[in-house]
N, C-alpha and C positions, 0 to 999 in steps of 0.2 A: 504494500500500500504506500502511496506517495506521502512523503513528509517534506516539509519545507521549512527552512530556517530563514528568517529575514537577515539582512546584513548585520543588523544590530544584535541578532540572536535573542531578541526579546520574546518572539512568539513562534510557536510551532503549530501547524494545522495538519489534520489528517482529513482527506477527502475520499469518500467511498460512495458507491452507487449500489442499490439493491431494491428489488421489488418496486420499481418505479419511483424511487426516492433518491435524493441527493443528501448525503450525511456529511456534515462538517463538524469536526471535533477539535477544539483548541486544546493545547497542552494542559492537562489537569482540569479541563472544563467538561461540561456535559455536552453531548452531541445535539446538534440542531438538525432537524429533518425538513427538507423542502420537496414538495411534489415536483417531479420533472415536468408535469403539465404546465407549470408556471414558466418554464424555460424551454420553449419548443426546440430551440437549437440543440440543447443538451439531450432532450428526449430522443431526437433523431440522429444523434451523433454516434460516431464509431468509438470504440474503446481508445484508439489512438488520439482522437480529438479530445476526448474527456480527460486523458492523462496529461495533456499539455496545458497546465495551469500554473499560475503564480499567485502568491499572496500579495495583496495590496494593503494600503492603510485602511481601506474601508471594506474589504472583503476578499473575494476570489475572482481572478480574471482567467477565463478560458481563452487562451491566446489564439488557437486556430479557429475558434468559433466566433471571436470578437464579441464575447458575452461576459457580463459581470454579474456576480451574485454579491449583493451588499449584505454585510452582517452587522 
């Protein structure tokens, strides 16, 4: 499962997909679930497109899909 450290090393995020949901879990935090129906590009994306993401100050950016999930 992908993990990302920001340059400052302050936050870590785990992003997973299961049962039509996007799960985002911060280091030591509880997971948040989002229905993929809210993000049609993610719903129809390939695994490769979903795995190409980066953490931003406000959430997750799916680079190949040009889609942001604000947290």
